[in-house]
C-alpha positions as CSV (number, residue, x, y, z in Angstrom):
1,M,67.0,-150.5,-150.5
2,F,68.1,-148.5,-153.8
3,K,64.3,-147.8,-154.6
4,W,64.3,-145.4,-151.3
5,F,66.6,-143.3,-153.2
6,L,64.7,-143.1,-156.5
7,T,62.5,-140.1,-157.5
8,G,59.0,-140.2,-156.2
9,E,55.9,-140.7,-159.0
10,D,54.5,-138.1,-160.6
11,K,51.2,-136.7,-158.6
12,P,48.1,-135.3,-160.3
13,R,49.0,-131.9,-162.2
14,I,47.8,-128.9,-159.6
15,K,45.3,-126.4,-161.6
16,D,45.6,-123.4,-159.6
17,G,48.1,-121.4,-161.2
18,E,48.7,-118.9,-158.1
19,L,49.2,-121.8,-155.8
20,I,51.8,-123.0,-158.4
21,K,53.7,-120.1,-158.4
22,R,53.6,-119.9,-154.6
23,M,55.0,-123.6,-154.3
24,Y,57.7,-122.8,-157.0
25,H,58.8,-119.7,-155.4
26,S,58.9,-121.4,-151.9
27,A,60.5,-124.6,-152.9
28,R,63.2,-122.7,-155.0
29,I,64.1,-120.6,-152.3
30,Q,64.4,-123.5,-149.5
31,A,66.0,-125.8,-152.0
32,V,68.8,-123.3,-153.1
33,T,69.6,-122.0,-149.6
34,A,69.8,-125.4,-148.3
35,M,72.2,-126.4,-150.9
36,I,74.4,-123.4,-150.6
37,F,74.8,-123.9,-147.1
38,G,74.6,-127.7,-146.9
39,Y,77.3,-128.1,-149.5
40,G,79.4,-125.4,-148.1
41,M,79.6,-127.9,-145.0
42,Y,80.7,-130.5,-147.2
43,Y,83.9,-128.3,-147.6
44,V,84.2,-127.9,-144.0
45,M,84.2,-131.6,-143.7
46,R,87.0,-132.3,-146.2
47,M,89.2,-129.3,-145.5
48,T,90.0,-129.9,-141.7
49,L,93.0,-131.7,-142.4
50,G,94.6,-129.3,-144.4
51,V,94.2,-126.9,-141.3
52,A,95.1,-129.4,-138.9
53,K,98.1,-130.6,-140.7
54,K,101.0,-128.8,-138.5
55,P,99.7,-130.1,-135.4
56,M,99.2,-133.5,-136.6
57,I,102.7,-133.6,-137.8
58,E,103.6,-132.7,-134.3
59,A,101.5,-135.6,-132.7
60,G,103.5,-138.0,-135.0
61,F,102.1,-138.2,-138.6
62,T,104.6,-137.8,-141.5
63,P,104.3,-135.1,-144.6
64,T,104.0,-138.6,-146.7
65,Q,101.5,-139.8,-144.6
66,L,99.2,-137.0,-144.8
67,G,99.8,-136.8,-148.3
68,L,98.7,-140.0,-149.0
69,I,95.8,-139.7,-146.8
70,G,94.7,-136.7,-148.8
71,A,95.1,-138.1,-152.0
72,G,92.8,-141.2,-151.2
73,M,90.1,-138.7,-150.4
74,L,90.7,-137.2,-154.0
75,I,90.6,-140.1,-155.8
76,A,87.5,-141.4,-154.2
77,I,85.8,-138.0,-154.8
78,A,86.9,-138.2,-158.6
79,V,85.3,-142.0,-159.2
80,G,82.4,-141.1,-156.7
81,K,81.5,-138.0,-158.5
82,C,81.4,-140.0,-161.8
83,A,79.2,-142.9,-160.3
84,N,76.9,-140.6,-158.2
85,G,76.3,-138.2,-161.1
86,F,74.9,-141.1,-163.3
87,I,73.1,-142.3,-160.3
88,A,71.4,-138.9,-159.4
89,D,69.4,-138.7,-162.6
90,Y,67.2,-141.4,-161.2
91,C,67.4,-140.4,-157.8
92,N,65.4,-138.2,-155.1
93,I,68.1,-135.4,-154.4
94,K,66.3,-134.8,-151.3
95,K,67.6,-138.1,-149.7
96,I,71.0,-138.7,-151.3
97,V,72.7,-134.8,-150.6
98,P,71.9,-134.7,-147.1
99,L,72.8,-138.4,-146.7
100,G,76.3,-137.6,-148.0
101,L,76.7,-134.8,-145.4
102,L,75.7,-136.9,-142.9
103,G,78.1,-139.9,-143.8
104,A,80.7,-137.3,-144.2
105,A,80.1,-135.9,-140.8
106,L,80.1,-139.3,-138.9
107,V,83.4,-140.0,-140.6
108,N,85.0,-136.7,-139.1
109,V,83.2,-137.6,-135.6
110,V,84.8,-140.8,-135.9
111,L,88.4,-139.3,-136.6
112,G,87.9,-137.1,-133.6
113,F,89.1,-139.8,-131.3
114,A,91.4,-141.5,-133.7
115,D,95.5,-141.2,-133.7
116,N,96.4,-144.0,-136.2
117,Y,97.5,-143.5,-139.9
118,L,95.7,-146.6,-141.2
119,M,92.5,-145.3,-139.7
120,F,93.0,-141.9,-141.1
121,L,93.7,-143.4,-144.4
122,V,90.7,-145.7,-144.5
123,M,88.2,-143.4,-143.2
124,W,89.4,-140.1,-145.1
125,F,89.1,-142.4,-148.1
126,V,85.6,-143.3,-147.1
127,N,84.9,-139.6,-146.3
128,G,85.6,-138.9,-150.3
129,C,83.1,-141.5,-151.1
130,F,80.2,-139.4,-149.1
131,Q,81.8,-136.2,-150.5
132,S,80.8,-137.3,-154.0
133,M,77.0,-137.5,-153.2
134,G,77.2,-133.3,-153.4
135,S,77.8,-131.6,-156.3
136,A,76.4,-133.6,-159.1
137,P,73.3,-134.3,-157.3
138,C,72.9,-131.0,-156.4
139,T,73.6,-129.8,-160.3
140,V,70.7,-132.3,-160.7
141,S,68.3,-130.3,-158.6
142,L,69.2,-127.2,-160.2
143,S,68.1,-128.2,-163.4
144,Q,65.3,-129.8,-162.3
145,W,64.0,-126.6,-160.3
146,F,65.3,-124.0,-162.9
147,S,64.8,-123.7,-166.7
148,K,67.5,-123.9,-169.1
149,S,67.6,-120.2,-169.3
150,Q,67.9,-119.6,-165.7
151,L,70.2,-122.3,-164.8
152,A,73.5,-120.6,-165.2
153,T,72.4,-117.7,-162.7
154,Y,71.5,-119.8,-160.0
155,Y,74.7,-122.5,-160.7
156,G,76.6,-119.4,-159.9
157,L,74.6,-118.7,-157.3
158,F,75.1,-122.0,-155.7
159,N,78.7,-122.1,-156.2
160,I,79.0,-119.4,-153.2
161,A,79.1,-123.0,-151.4
162,H,82.5,-123.6,-152.0
163,Y,83.5,-120.4,-150.5
164,V,81.0,-120.4,-147.8
165,G,82.6,-124.1,-146.6
166,E,86.2,-122.7,-147.2
167,G,85.8,-119.5,-145.5
168,A,84.0,-121.7,-142.4
169,T,87.0,-123.5,-142.4
170,Y,89.9,-121.4,-142.2
171,L,88.0,-119.1,-139.5
172,V,86.4,-121.7,-137.2
173,T,88.8,-124.5,-137.5
174,A,92.0,-122.5,-137.0
175,V,90.0,-121.4,-133.7
176,I,88.9,-124.8,-132.8
177,I,92.6,-126.2,-133.0
178,V,93.9,-123.2,-131.0
179,S,91.6,-123.5,-128.1
180,F,90.7,-127.2,-128.0
181,G,93.5,-129.4,-130.0
182,W,93.5,-130.8,-133.4
183,H,91.1,-133.9,-132.7
184,A,88.5,-131.4,-131.9
185,A,88.6,-129.9,-135.3
186,F,87.3,-133.1,-136.5
187,L,84.6,-133.9,-133.8
188,L,83.0,-130.6,-133.2
189,P,82.2,-129.7,-137.0
190,G,81.4,-133.2,-137.5
191,L,78.8,-133.1,-134.5
192,V,77.4,-129.6,-135.8
193,C,77.1,-131.3,-139.3
194,V,75.2,-134.4,-138.2
195,V,72.4,-131.9,-137.1
196,L,72.8,-129.7,-140.4
197,A,72.5,-132.6,-142.6
198,F,68.6,-133.5,-141.2
199,I,67.9,-129.8,-141.6
200,M,69.0,-129.9,-145.1
201,Y,66.6,-133.0,-145.7
202,Y,63.9,-130.9,-144.3
203,F,64.4,-128.4,-146.6
204,M,65.4,-129.9,-149.9
205,R,63.2,-131.1,-152.6
206,D,62.2,-134.0,-154.9
207,R,61.4,-133.3,-158.7
208,P,58.8,-130.6,-159.1
209,E,56.3,-133.1,-160.8
210,T,56.4,-135.3,-157.5
211,Y,54.3,-132.1,-156.0
212,G,52.0,-131.8,-158.6
213,L,54.0,-129.3,-160.1
214,P,54.9,-128.6,-163.9
215,S,58.6,-129.2,-165.0
216,A,60.7,-125.9,-164.5
217,N,60.8,-125.4,-168.6
218,E,57.2,-126.0,-168.9
219,F,56.8,-123.3,-165.9
220,E,58.6,-121.0,-167.7
221,G,57.0,-121.0,-170.9
222,E,60.0,-123.2,-172.8
223,A,58.0,-125.6,-174.2
224,V,59.9,-126.3,-177.4
225,Q,63.2,-127.0,-175.1
226,E,60.7,-129.4,-172.8
227,K,59.5,-131.3,-175.6
228,K,62.8,-132.1,-177.0
229,E,63.9,-133.4,-173.6
230,Q,61.0,-135.6,-173.0
231,S,61.7,-137.2,-176.5
232,V,64.7,-139.7,-174.8
233,S,64.5,-141.7,-171.9
234,K,67.6,-141.1,-169.3
235,K,69.4,-144.1,-170.2
236,E,69.2,-142.6,-173.9
237,A,70.0,-139.0,-172.5
238,Q,73.0,-140.6,-170.4
239,M,74.3,-142.6,-173.6
240,M,74.3,-139.3,-175.6
241,V,76.1,-137.7,-172.7
242,L,79.2,-140.6,-173.4
243,K,78.9,-140.3,-177.3
244,N,79.0,-136.3,-177.2
245,P,82.8,-135.3,-178.1
246,Y,82.2,-132.1,-176.8
247,V,81.7,-133.4,-173.2
248,W,85.0,-135.2,-173.4
249,L,86.8,-132.1,-174.6
250,L,85.3,-130.2,-171.8
251,G,86.4,-133.1,-169.8
252,I,90.1,-132.6,-170.8
253,A,89.8,-128.7,-170.3
254,A,88.3,-129.8,-166.7
255,I,91.6,-131.6,-166.2
256,C,93.4,-128.4,-166.5
257,L,91.2,-126.6,-164.3
258,G,91.7,-129.1,-161.6
259,I,95.6,-128.7,-162.0
260,S,95.5,-124.9,-162.1
261,R,92.9,-124.5,-159.2
262,Y,94.9,-127.2,-156.7
263,S,98.4,-126.2,-157.8
264,I,97.5,-122.6,-156.7
265,S,95.4,-123.6,-153.5
266,S,98.0,-126.3,-152.6
267,W,101.4,-124.6,-153.5
268,G,100.8,-120.9,-153.9
269,V,101.8,-120.2,-150.2
270,I,105.2,-121.8,-150.5
271,F,105.6,-120.2,-154.1
272,L,105.1,-117.0,-152.9
273,Q,107.6,-117.8,-149.9
274,E,110.1,-119.1,-152.0
275,D,109.9,-117.2,-155.4
276,K,108.8,-113.7,-154.3
277,G,110.3,-113.6,-151.0
278,F,107.3,-113.2,-148.6
279,D,107.0,-114.6,-144.9
280,L,104.4,-117.0,-144.0
281,V,101.7,-114.7,-142.9
282,T,101.9,-112.2,-145.8
283,A,102.0,-115.3,-148.1
284,G,98.9,-116.5,-146.5
285,S,97.0,-113.2,-146.3
286,I,97.6,-112.8,-150.1
287,M,96.4,-116.5,-151.0
288,S,93.2,-115.8,-148.7
289,L,92.2,-113.1,-151.4
290,S,91.7,-116.1,-154.2
291,P,88.6,-117.7,-152.4
292,V,87.0,-114.4,-151.6
293,L,87.3,-113.1,-155.1
294,G,86.6,-116.4,-156.3
295,G,83.0,-116.3,-154.8
296,I,82.3,-113.2,-156.2
297,G,83.2,-114.4,-159.7
298,G,81.6,-117.4,-159.4
299,C,78.2,-115.6,-158.1
300,L,78.6,-112.8,-161.1
301,S,79.3,-115.3,-163.9
302,G,75.9,-116.9,-164.3
303,I,74.2,-113.4,-164.3
304,I,77.0,-112.0,-166.6
305,S,76.4,-114.9,-168.9
306,D,72.5,-115.0,-168.8
307,R,72.0,-111.0,-169.2
308,I,75.0,-109.7,-170.8
309,F,76.1,-112.9,-173.2
310,K,72.5,-114.1,-173.4
311,S,73.1,-117.5,-172.0
312,R,76.0,-117.9,-174.5
313,H,78.2,-119.7,-172.0
314,S,81.1,-120.6,-173.9
315,I,81.6,-116.7,-174.9
316,T,81.4,-116.2,-170.7
317,T,83.8,-118.9,-170.3
318,I,86.5,-117.8,-172.5
319,V,86.4,-114.4,-171.3
320,F,86.9,-115.8,-167.7
321,G,89.8,-117.9,-168.9
322,C,91.3,-115.0,-170.4
323,I,90.9,-113.5,-166.8
324,M,91.9,-116.4,-165.2
325,F,95.4,-116.6,-167.2
326,A,96.1,-113.1,-167.0
327,G,96.0,-113.4,-163.2
328,I,98.1,-116.5,-163.1
329,S,100.6,-115.0,-165.3
330,G,100.8,-111.8,-163.3
331,V,101.4,-114.2,-160.3
332,C,104.3,-116.1,-161.8
333,L,106.1,-113.3,-163.5
334,A,105.5,-110.2,-161.1
335,P,108.8,-109.0,-159.6
336,A,109.5,-110.6,-156.2
337,G,109.0,-108.3,-153.0
338,D,105.9,-106.6,-154.1
339,P,102.8,-107.8,-151.9
340,T,101.0,-105.3,-153.6
341,M,101.2,-106.5,-157.3
342,A,101.2,-110.0,-156.1
343,A,97.8,-109.6,-154.1
344,A,96.4,-107.7,-157.0
345,C,97.2,-110.8,-159.2
346,V,95.7,-113.4,-157.3
347,A,92.7,-111.8,-156.9
348,V,92.4,-111.4,-160.5
349,F,93.2,-115.4,-160.7
350,G,90.5,-115.9,-158.1
351,F,88.0,-114.3,-160.0
352,G,88.6,-115.9,-163.4
353,L,88.8,-119.0,-161.3
354,G,85.4,-118.5,-159.7
355,G,83.7,-118.1,-163.5
356,C,85.7,-120.8,-165.0
357,L,84.5,-123.1,-162.1
358,S,81.1,-122.5,-162.6
359,F,81.1,-123.3,-166.5
360,V,84.3,-125.7,-167.2
361,G,83.3,-127.6,-163.7
362,G,79.9,-128.5,-165.0
363,L,77.7,-126.1,-166.7
364,L,78.9,-126.1,-170.0
365,A,78.8,-130.0,-170.4
366,V,75.2,-129.6,-168.6
367,D,74.1,-127.0,-171.2
368,L,75.1,-129.3,-174.2
369,C,73.0,-132.3,-172.8
370,P,69.8,-133.1,-172.0
371,R,68.2,-132.1,-168.5
372,K,67.6,-135.8,-168.1
373,A,71.5,-136.5,-167.9
374,T,72.6,-133.4,-165.9
375,G,74.1,-136.0,-163.3
376,A,75.6,-137.9,-166.1
377,A,77.4,-134.8,-167.4
378,M,78.3,-133.5,-164.1
379,G,79.9,-137.0,-163.3
380,V,82.3,-136.8,-166.1
381,I,83.2,-133.6,-165.5
382,G,84.0,-134.2,-162.1
383,L,85.7,-137.4,-162.5
384,M,88.3,-135.7,-165.0
385,A,88.5,-132.4,-162.8
386,Y,89.2,-134.4,-159.7
387,G,91.8,-136.5,-161.7
388,G,93.7,-133.1,-162.7
389,A,93.6,-132.2,-159.1
390,A,95.1,-135.5,-157.9
391,L,97.7,-135.3,-160.6
392,Q,99.0,-131.7,-159.8
393,D,99.9,-132.9,-156.6
394,V,102.3,-135.5,-158.0
395,V,103.6,-133.4,-160.9
396,N,104.2,-130.2,-158.8
397,G,106.1,-132.3,-156.1
398,F,108.3,-133.9,-158.8
399,L,108.7,-130.6,-160.5
400,M,109.7,-129.1,-157.1
401,S,112.1,-131.9,-156.3
402,S,113.9,-131.5,-159.5
403,A,114.2,-127.7,-159.2
404,Q,115.7,-128.0,-155.9
405,I,119.2,-126.0,-155.6
406,I,121.7,-125.6,-152.6
407,V,123.7,-122.2,-152.9
408,D,126.0,-122.0,-149.9
409,G,124.1,-124.5,-148.2
410,Q,120.8,-123.1,-148.4
411,I,117.9,-124.8,-150.5
412,T,116.4,-122.7,-153.0
413,Y,114.0,-123.5,-155.9
414,N,113.8,-122.7,-159.6
415,F,110.1,-122.4,-160.5
416,D,110.8,-121.7,-164.1
417,T,109.2,-125.3,-165.0
418,I,106.3,-125.0,-162.5
419,M,105.3,-121.6,-163.7
420,M,105.1,-123.0,-167.3
421,F,102.9,-125.8,-166.1
422,W,100.6,-123.5,-164.3
423,M,100.4,-120.9,-167.1
424,G,100.0,-123.5,-169.2
425,S,97.1,-125.6,-167.9
426,V,95.0,-122.4,-167.8
427,A,95.9,-121.4,-171.6
428,I,95.2,-124.8,-172.6
429,M,91.6,-124.9,-170.7
430,T,90.5,-121.8,-172.3
431,L,91.8,-122.9,-175.8
432,L,89.9,-126.3,-175.3
433,V,86.3,-124.0,-174.8
434,V,86.9,-122.7,-178.0
435,P,85.5,-125.4,-180.3
436,T,82.1,-125.4,-178.1
437,L,81.2,-121.8,-179.7
438,W,79.7,-124.3,-182.5
439,A,78.7,-127.0,-180.4
440,K,75.2,-125.3,-180.0
441,K,74.8,-125.4,-183.7
442,V,75.2,-128.9,-183.8
443,K,73.0,-129.9,-181.0
444,K,70.1,-127.9,-182.5
445,D,70.3,-130.3,-185.4
446,E,70.0,-133.5,-183.7
447,P,66.1,-134.1,-183.2
448,A,66.9,-136.1,-179.9
449,A,68.8,-133.4,-178.0
């Protein structure tokens, strides 16, 4: 059965140069578009629980149960991303990514009829397993169809998928809940995504060589890079990932990224309510700026890196890390009661996060490893990033419980330690990227890399 997932055999090389150009142009547009909207729908299939929490609590679920359900998915994604990253280097991406969306969609359809906590716990974990079939394989596909010098630009464009999914969830899922109830929020999008999975399969592509096309590096005239990458097998390339100290350094940076990213998305609204004195609508409106600016930052990050910093991605990441730190510091330290200042700081944070998510979230590690091991690099980073995401929920919950203060019978919170935790995670992430400024020099001296 596993053989069905494997990448196809190389076909005889097409000789017609114009035909090659047309096929490349068509395949790139179709594949990137399919991945943006298809992976965006992955997010719809994973974020419904967050939007439906209040009506689910009213239906009998407890906050603790919902927290465990959500944590189960994050654990499944963390482990699955690592496994699927290594597997994706050998697979036909056209098959694995749509299958993940199909599986996640079917899980949501089943949950559209479920009321039992254990059913949700198990099925949401299974959903996480399918969710892990998206990001790393998509990055493998991008590395197959775009050369090293182009990858950052198109990876940044692909990152729009995160925000397409988030926007669709916040807008559409809320309307469905109000109109048809919380069960429909799982059922209806799930049915739509079953159809979209087959459409995604139709438009995605296997490696260029399986269609008689040259590799992306060869097509773009980067023959030296292509020669280096062909000198090692996939297994050797994946071992190079595991032995590369810079990959593990970036993995620790990814833990910090996961902490800061999910701390704000999970705890930002209540922080703005409790520490800054905003009502729920105002706090939610301010936080909605983060994914909007994140999408802009993610989209522009690759273009900025390739065109302004000449593909020196470490420099780009440090710049975006500094922007992200300025934003989170402003969010934490801005005076209470000023929604304009808070909104501006959240926007700055979101823009910086979009860029850091592109590079710390995988592209820096991919850039330091052979193309054959793109999935392995993404798998390692994904494992550690989602490990940080799961960790932050535990730490933030503990810190907030410890910071509870009762004054005149009213519960308030001292967020000083939490703010240090948030700002420190961004600062450490940025500092950990600095050594990768010299990683390229080491890599050039390695004959096999």
